[in-house]
C-alpha positions as CSV (number, residue, x, y, z in Angstrom):
1,M,0.0,0.0,0.1
2,T,1.4,3.6,-1.0
3,N,0.5,6.3,1.2
4,T,0.2,9.9,0.4
5,V,0.7,12.8,2.5
6,T,-2.7,14.5,3.6
7,K,-3.2,18.2,3.5
8,T,-4.7,18.3,6.9
9,P,-2.2,19.0,9.5
10,L,-2.1,16.4,12.2
11,L,0.3,18.1,14.5
12,E,0.4,22.0,14.9
13,V,2.7,23.5,17.2
14,Q,2.6,27.3,18.0
15,K,4.9,29.7,20.1
16,L,6.5,26.8,21.9
17,T,9.0,27.7,24.8
18,K,10.7,25.3,27.1
19,S,12.8,26.7,29.9
20,F,14.7,25.0,32.7
21,S,16.1,26.4,36.0
22,T,19.7,25.8,36.6
23,A,22.1,26.8,39.3
24,T,23.2,29.6,37.3
25,G,19.8,30.8,36.2
26,T,17.1,29.9,33.8
27,L,18.2,28.0,30.7
28,E,15.7,28.4,27.5
29,V,16.1,25.4,25.4
30,L,13.2,26.2,22.9
31,R,12.2,29.7,22.0
32,D,8.9,30.7,20.3
33,L,9.2,27.4,18.2
34,S,6.4,26.6,15.5
35,L,6.0,23.3,13.7
36,Q,3.2,21.9,11.3
37,V,3.1,18.2,10.3
38,K,0.6,16.8,7.8
39,G,-0.9,13.4,8.4
40,S,1.4,10.6,7.1
41,E,4.2,13.2,6.6
42,M,7.8,12.0,7.4
43,V,9.8,14.9,9.0
44,A,13.3,15.2,10.1
45,I,14.5,17.4,13.1
46,V,18.3,18.0,12.8
47,G,20.9,19.6,15.0
48,E,23.9,18.8,17.1
49,S,23.5,17.0,20.3
50,G,22.2,19.4,23.1
51,V,20.4,21.8,20.9
52,G,16.9,20.6,22.1
53,K,15.9,17.7,19.7
54,S,15.1,15.3,22.5
55,T,13.3,18.0,24.5
56,L,11.0,18.9,21.8
57,L,10.0,15.1,20.9
58,H,9.3,14.8,24.7
59,L,6.9,18.0,24.5
60,L,5.3,16.7,21.3
61,G,4.6,13.1,22.8
62,G,3.2,14.7,25.9
63,L,6.0,13.2,28.1
64,D,6.6,16.8,29.3
65,V,4.9,20.2,29.1
66,P,6.2,23.4,27.9
67,T,6.7,26.5,29.6
68,S,4.4,28.4,27.2
69,G,2.9,27.6,23.8
70,T,0.2,25.1,22.3
71,I,0.7,21.6,20.9
72,Q,-2.3,20.5,18.8
73,C,-2.3,16.8,17.9
74,A,-5.1,14.9,16.3
75,G,-7.5,17.8,17.0
76,T,-6.5,17.9,20.8
77,N,-4.4,20.6,22.5
78,I,-2.3,18.1,24.8
79,V,-0.7,21.1,26.9
80,A,-4.3,21.6,28.4
81,L,-4.8,18.0,29.5
82,S,-4.2,16.6,33.0
83,E,-1.4,14.1,33.4
84,D,-3.7,11.2,33.3
85,A,-5.5,12.5,30.1
86,R,-2.3,13.0,28.6
87,S,-1.1,9.5,29.4
88,K,-4.2,8.2,27.9
89,F,-4.0,10.5,24.7
90,R,-0.4,9.3,24.4
91,N,-1.0,5.4,24.7
92,Q,-3.9,5.9,22.1
93,N,-2.2,8.2,19.4
94,V,1.5,8.3,19.8
95,G,4.5,5.8,19.4
96,F,8.0,6.4,20.5
97,V,11.4,4.9,19.2
98,F,14.4,6.0,21.1
99,Q,18.3,5.5,20.5
100,F,18.2,2.6,23.0
101,H,15.5,-0.1,22.0
102,H,14.1,-0.2,25.7
103,L,12.6,-3.6,25.2
104,L,11.9,-5.6,28.2
105,E,14.6,-8.3,28.5
106,D,12.3,-11.0,29.9
107,F,9.9,-10.8,27.3
108,N,10.5,-12.0,23.8
109,A,10.0,-10.2,20.6
110,I,6.2,-10.8,20.0
111,E,5.5,-10.1,23.7
112,N,7.2,-6.9,23.7
113,I,4.9,-5.8,20.8
114,M,1.7,-7.3,22.3
115,L,2.3,-5.4,25.9
116,P,1.3,-1.9,24.7
117,Q,-1.9,-3.4,23.1
118,L,-2.8,-5.6,26.1
119,A,-2.3,-2.3,28.3
120,S,-4.8,-0.6,26.0
121,G,-7.5,-3.3,26.6
122,A,-6.9,-5.5,23.3
123,T,-7.5,-9.3,24.0
124,R,-4.4,-11.5,23.7
125,A,-5.7,-12.9,20.3
126,Q,-5.9,-9.4,19.0
127,A,-2.6,-8.4,20.3
128,K,-0.8,-11.5,18.9
129,E,-2.3,-10.9,15.6
130,R,-1.2,-7.3,15.4
131,A,2.2,-8.4,16.5
132,E,2.7,-11.1,14.1
133,E,1.5,-8.6,11.2
134,L,4.2,-6.0,12.5
135,L,6.8,-8.7,12.9
136,E,6.4,-9.7,9.1
137,A,6.4,-6.0,8.2
138,V,9.9,-5.4,9.8
139,G,11.2,-9.0,8.6
140,L,11.3,-10.7,12.1
141,S,8.8,-13.3,11.8
142,D,11.3,-16.0,12.3
143,R,12.4,-14.1,15.4
144,A,9.0,-13.9,17.4
145,S,10.1,-16.2,20.2
146,H,13.7,-14.6,20.6
147,L,14.5,-12.5,23.7
148,P,16.3,-9.3,23.1
149,S,19.5,-10.6,24.2
150,A,19.3,-13.1,21.4
151,L,18.8,-10.4,18.9
152,S,21.3,-8.1,17.1
153,G,21.2,-4.5,17.5
154,G,19.5,-3.8,14.4
155,E,16.9,-6.5,15.1
156,Q,16.3,-5.2,18.5
157,Q,15.6,-1.6,16.9
158,R,13.3,-3.3,14.5
159,V,11.1,-4.9,17.2
160,A,11.3,-1.5,19.0
161,V,9.7,0.2,15.8
162,A,7.2,-2.6,15.5
163,R,6.3,-2.0,19.2
164,A,5.9,1.7,18.7
165,L,3.3,1.1,15.9
166,A,1.4,-1.7,17.8
167,N,-1.6,0.6,18.7
168,R,-1.8,2.1,15.3
169,P,-0.6,5.6,16.5
170,K,-1.3,8.7,14.3
171,L,2.0,9.9,15.3
172,L,5.5,8.1,15.8
173,L,8.3,10.2,17.5
174,A,11.7,8.8,16.8
175,D,14.6,10.1,18.9
176,E,18.1,9.4,17.0
177,P,16.7,5.7,16.0
178,T,20.0,4.7,14.3
179,G,22.3,6.3,16.9
180,N,23.7,3.0,18.1
181,L,23.8,1.2,14.9
182,D,26.7,0.7,12.5
183,L,26.5,2.2,8.9
184,A,25.0,-0.7,7.2
185,T,22.4,-1.6,9.6
186,A,21.5,2.1,9.9
187,E,20.9,2.4,6.3
188,R,18.7,-0.6,6.5
189,L,16.5,0.7,9.2
190,H,16.2,3.9,7.2
191,D,14.8,1.8,4.7
192,L,12.4,0.0,6.9
193,L,11.4,3.6,8.4
194,V,10.2,4.9,4.8
195,E,8.5,1.7,4.1
196,I,6.6,1.5,7.3
197,N,5.4,5.1,7.0
198,K,4.0,4.4,3.8
199,R,2.5,1.0,5.0
200,E,1.0,2.4,8.3
201,G,0.1,5.9,7.3
202,S,1.3,7.4,10.6
203,A,3.1,10.8,10.5
204,F,6.8,10.6,11.5
205,V,9.0,12.9,13.4
206,I,12.4,12.0,13.5
207,A,15.3,13.7,15.5
208,T,18.5,12.8,14.2
209,H,21.9,14.0,13.3
210,N,22.2,11.5,10.4
211,P,22.2,13.4,7.2
212,E,21.4,10.1,5.2
213,L,18.4,9.5,7.2
214,A,17.2,13.3,7.0
215,K,17.5,13.1,3.2
216,R,14.9,10.3,3.0
217,C,12.3,12.6,4.7
218,S,9.8,14.8,3.0
219,A,10.7,17.9,5.1
220,V,13.8,18.9,7.0
221,Y,13.8,21.2,10.1
222,K,17.1,22.6,11.7
223,F,17.5,23.8,15.2
224,I,18.9,27.5,15.2
225,E,18.8,29.1,18.5
226,G,15.9,27.4,20.0
227,A,13.8,27.6,17.1
228,L,13.3,25.5,13.8
229,V,14.2,26.6,10.2
230,M,12.7,24.4,7.3
231,N,15.0,23.0,4.8
232,P,18.1,24.9,5.6
233,S,20.7,25.2,3.0
């Protein structure tokens, strides 16, 4: 199935600011930041380590709240939600892939993918069917019963991608998803992310310092002094 980017924004961020109190004063990481991501679009956020990419993704996914500004996702201003409501929204609408896979070591590949679904109320049969579908999509059907320790780094990250998609999120956030992988394995994961984006239809926002991954995205934003500039030269 080939997916096309919809014209309707899935994610709209306006005048986003995030500050932290430090021993030497206030540190402003994000400054009056705006961003728009259309449904099923694949967007890269680039910049050096420490500029605020992870902070931004945590805010977009409702893991943290901004100092000021709004984040409209799937028609909901997640900044205005209570912590419990944000958690429920996140579970139903957002998937996360991090630099480290964060798979549960005592559960095998298919069980790791089933867990988010079971937490959302799916039956074991429903969760297993979806997990099997995703394992096939990421090319790991033959690794379903393997524990994370028995998987390579690239395989672990592919399971993490499958897990992030388990509840069919409208938005997938990936924070340096190839940062711990060698070049060849990273390139294979790039291919997979593009393929999965088309297959699943979720919008992807990927924070990365990898220029090859950024090139695969439909839009690229660069952090400059706490704000985002689109398609910088």
